[in-house]
C-alpha positions, 0 to 999 in steps of 0.5 A: 679017864684021862682025856689027855692026848699024847705026844705020840698020838698027835704026831704034829700041832695040827694033828693035835687039834684033830684028835681034840676034836675027835675026843671032845667035839662038843667041849667049850674050846674058846670064850671071846667077847663079841663087840657087836652083841656086847657078850661073851660067846663060845667056839666048841672044838667042833665049831672051830674045826668048821671054821679052820676048814674055811680058812684052809680052803682060802690058803689052798687057793693061794697056791702055796706049797708045803714049807712056804712061810705065812705070817700073822700079826694080830691080837689074841682071838679064835681067828689066830688060832684058825689061821695057825691050824689051817696053815700047819695042816697044809705043811705052811710055816707060820711066823707070828709078829708082835702087834706093837712091834715096830714097822721096820722090824716087821718089814725085816722079818717079812723079807728074812723069812720070805714071808708069802702071805701076811695076815693083819688085823688093822689096815693101819698096820700094813700102811706103817709097814708100807711106809717103812720101806718095805717092798718085800718081793716074796709077798703075794698077798695081805689079808686085813681082818677089819671089814674096810675097803682096801681103797679106803683113804686110811691106807694112803694113795701110795699104798693101795696104788702100789699093792691093791693086787695084793690086798683083801679083806678077810670076808672077801678072801674066805670062801663059802664052800669048804672041804674036810680039813686036810693034815698033809704032813705027819712028820713030827720033826718038820719045820712048824714055826719061826719065832723071831726073838725080840732081841734087846740088841741088834736084829731079831733072830728067827727061832726055828721050832718043829712040831715035836719041840713044842708038843714035847714041851707042852706035854713036859709042862703039863706033867709038871703043873696039872691042868684039867678039862674043867679048867679055864685059862685067861689068855692076854699075853700075846700069842706071838709070845712063845710062853703063851702060845705053847702053855696057853694054846697048845697045852689046853688042846692037849688036855681039853681045857677052855681058853678065854681071850682077854679083851685088852690089858686096860680091860684086864681087871674086868675080864678077870672078875667076868671070866673068873679063870682058874689058871692065869699065865703072866709075865712079872709086869702084871703082878708088878702093877697089881702089887703096886696098886695095892701098895698105893691103897695102903699108902693112903689108908690107915696105919692099922690097915697096913699093919693088918695087911702085912700081918696077914701076909707074914702069917700067910707065907709062914703057913705056905712055908710050913706046908712046903715042910721048910718051917714049923707050925704057929699058933697064929695059923688058927686065926688065918680064916678071920685074916682071909675073910678080912684081907687076903680074899679081897684080893683073891676075888679081884682076880676072879676068886677062883685061881688054882695056878698062876704062872709067872715066866718071861723074867724074874719076879721079885721075892717081895711081890712073890712073898706078898701074893703067896702070903695071900694065898695066890699060888704063884709058880715061877718058872723058866725058859726061852723061845729057843727051848720051845720055851719051858725049861723049868717050873716050880710045882705046888708041893715043891715051890721055892719062890726064889728059884725057877723050880726044877726042869720038866720032865725029858730036859736036862740042864747043867752049869757050863764053864762060864757059869751059864745055864746049859739045856738039852732036850727035845724042846731044843730049837733046830737053830736060827733061820738063815744064820748058821753062825748064831746057831753055832754060838749057842748050840753045841754039836752034842745038842746042849743050849747056852742060854746065856743066863747065869745060874746055879743048881741046888742039890734038889735040882732047883734052878736059880737065875742070878744074872745075865752074861751080856748084862753083867757089869764089870766095874773098872775095879774088876768087880762083877755085878748082875744089875738085875737083882739090884733093879729089882730091889730099887723098884721095891720103893714104889716111887720108882716105876723103872730102873737101870743100873749102869757102871760097865768099865766105870769106877762105880755104879749109877742108877737111871730112874723112871719115877711113878707119876702119882707116887712122885706127886704125892712125895713131892707135895709132902716134901714141898718140891716142885713136881715138874722135873724138867728143868727144875732148879731142885734137881740136884736135891731131888736126886740126892733124896732119891739116892737115898731111897735107892741106898735104903733098898740096895743096902744088902748088897756088897760095898763095891755094888754101891750106887753113887749117883741117880739120874731121873729119866723124865720119859717112861721107857716103852715099846713105843719109843723103842726102849722096851722089847714087845716082851717088856724087857729093857733095851740096855743099849738103846737106853744107854745110847739115848742118854749117853751124854747125861751119863758122861756128866755122872762120871765126869772128873773120875 
């Protein structure tokens, strides 16, 4: 008998958790690593409910009223869920922040949403927000999870002096005595969360999602890709990311699956082998890193090893195409068990050896990387979504997987192509609007409920959606030619000497590429070609850029002649969240990068 909880049965996101506790109280809900015990520990659904009651009792003492906003800035761990569920049960609106977000951004969002309570993991985070200039009038409580004294020197004398009456630590804040968990709201159309989009330009906008938006999206996703009660998900994307929150948190509650929280990205490889998940939810950057590591090892190995690897991928991908009814049977399939044992299984085992689903979303996954993983037996399913759609719009299915596309819409979601070529979305998952920003809402949401994604797309006769670019990112050359840079950037990075790439040329006569080199692969290439590895101040820089331009040209030869890249500029420092050149969701901030390097860019086009 199915243990899936229906949208109608749940009504609200906290109602969903209540129904799960009722259905499988002793089922394994969450697995986490306890630093004190140096071991993986487990919470059952009933145990989580007991903790939620404690957190809710603490929130009740803050005299908050339904509709008040409370914020959380914490890495993935069971306490994130406890706080979220306790707040939702009281009718509060949860506002999640990325732990890596800039302090001035956090200060802005706290003020914009008029947040009354903020839950932080580390005191240093509060110090950074405080120093960003932050007196937020609405904020009446800051709770720190780390067991530190609020007078601890790491908070800084100014922060403690000004805000000691607001600061407390979790161990002091949580009461010993609790009552039953409350669920004071049963209206699925009430506001549940405000999720600020990281945005590649300008201030973040607060996306308003109600309970039904998210519940319907989790249910539609579950119909597209089956998740069972005995499945185990490894959670490492931030829960502040809508993709992880809907698919990696609420969806497992709906079907009774278990979630294990990874310790960190640096320990992800070890956690994969220890936890051995059956489902992986990721953004392309993780697959790119694994792929780059594999390719580096192959480059260091023998010619036969490279041939065997490539042959295995070719045979494996042909088997995939055959099973999708897009290609015929080949005699080489007969030796797949041997190729699997010698090559494919080794990679799959490094990922735990049990993966049934590997989801990719948040950005486009390159065709080459997708082909390699699928060829080796990892069933990657690429999908598409955005925060404003809760977030899932479409996803490939195992029985209908077109890797170059983002699949077909999930149940209940309608799509069409607008007059400007952008993908339009309508369904119960579409947001209520932007918080305190009716002008921005009207710009993307029509009166009859169609959301303009801003992504240029095509839809084939079978309903598969292919994203070809973004309206705002389209480069229009001075010649009038229009070029979506994303595909070209992905092609450039097929050469592992490049870590990052940004194609530019808006209102210019030709394209150029800004590139960040992979340190290890660059050093290896430089040694082989007797080039000084230090790029900064290198007298050979012109020669180096000519060599790199040739590499770029090789990778982009299939693009039209007008899309030829004429010059390359080497950027010595990686673009990252820390230097504000990437969003917390690992997307490049094009405008910021162009501003940062405007002097060098002008030199690229000097005389033209």
